[in-house]
C-alpha positions as CSV (number, residue, x, y, z in Angstrom):
1,S,-0.1,0.2,0.2
2,T,0.7,3.4,-0.8
3,Y,0.0,7.3,0.2
4,T,0.4,9.8,-1.7
5,L,-0.4,13.8,-1.4
6,K,-3.8,15.2,-2.6
7,S,-4.8,18.6,-2.5
8,G,-7.0,21.4,-3.5
9,T,-11.3,20.9,-4.7
10,S,-10.9,17.4,-6.3
11,M,-9.7,16.6,-3.0
12,A,-12.4,19.2,-0.6
13,T,-15.6,17.8,-2.6
14,P,-15.8,14.8,-1.0
15,H,-15.1,16.3,2.6
16,V,-18.2,18.8,1.9
17,A,-19.9,16.3,0.3
18,G,-19.9,14.3,3.6
19,A,-20.4,17.4,5.8
20,W,-23.5,18.2,3.8
21,A,-25.1,14.9,4.0
22,L,-24.2,14.7,8.0
23,L,-26.1,18.3,8.1
24,K,-29.1,17.3,5.6
25,S,-29.3,13.0,7.7
26,R,-29.4,15.1,11.0
27,F,-32.3,17.9,9.8
28,P,-34.1,16.1,7.0
29,S,-36.1,19.5,6.3
30,A,-33.4,22.4,6.2
31,S,-33.5,24.3,3.1
32,V,-30.3,24.2,0.7
33,S,-30.0,28.1,2.1
34,T,-29.8,26.7,5.2
35,V,-27.9,24.5,5.2
36,L,-25.0,26.6,3.5
37,S,-25.5,28.8,5.2
38,A,-24.6,26.8,8.3
39,L,-21.1,25.7,6.9
40,V,-20.5,29.3,5.4
41,N,-21.2,31.7,8.4
42,T,-20.0,29.2,11.2
43,G,-16.5,27.9,9.1
44,T,-13.5,28.6,10.5
45,Q,-11.6,32.0,9.2
46,I,-8.3,30.8,7.3
47,Y,-6.1,34.0,5.8
48,D,-5.1,33.0,2.2
49,S,-1.4,34.3,2.1
50,R,-1.1,33.9,-1.7
51,N,-3.8,36.0,-3.0
52,A,-4.6,38.2,0.8
53,L,-8.4,36.8,1.3
54,T,-10.3,34.6,3.4
55,F,-12.5,31.7,4.2
56,P,-14.4,29.7,6.0
57,R,-12.6,26.0,6.8
58,I,-16.3,24.0,7.9
59,D,-16.2,23.5,11.1
60,V,-20.1,20.9,11.7
61,D,-19.9,21.3,14.6
62,N,-20.7,24.8,14.9
63,A,-22.7,24.6,12.0
64,L,-24.8,21.3,13.8
65,T,-25.6,23.3,16.6
66,S,-26.7,27.0,14.3
67,I,-29.4,24.3,12.6
68,N,-30.4,23.4,15.6
69,D,-30.3,26.7,17.2
70,L,-32.4,28.1,14.2
71,A,-34.7,25.1,14.7
72,K,-35.7,26.1,17.8
73,T,-36.4,30.3,16.9
74,W,-40.6,30.7,15.7
75,Y,-40.9,33.5,13.9
76,L,-44.4,34.8,14.0
77,A,-45.5,37.7,11.7
78,E,-49.3,39.4,11.8
79,G,-52.0,39.1,9.6
80,Y,-53.7,35.9,7.9
81,T,-51.5,34.3,5.2
82,G,-53.1,31.3,4.2
83,E,-56.4,28.8,3.8
84,D,-56.4,28.4,7.1
85,F,-54.4,27.4,10.0
86,S,-53.3,24.0,11.8
87,T,-51.6,25.0,15.2
88,Y,-52.9,27.5,16.9
89,I,-50.4,29.1,19.4
90,L,-51.6,31.6,23.2
91,I,-49.1,34.2,22.9
92,Q,-49.3,35.2,26.3
């Protein structure tokens, strides 16, 4: 068995796909924008001195926590938006 060093986008792709699959398996109803936002906004910022740019490195644990916290958040809008209501909540 031999080992070799690989890098670049072809090596990043399986890691991103795996992180995405993990988030979707934990939160199957999460939208594409929710998962993408969680991966991008919770990553560790890494500075690339070759081009003076900073990019997030995926932090799956932070992304999971981010979506979990979002799932606990309720957004209420005043007004009627549909045919009927299936759930009523009382706010006191």
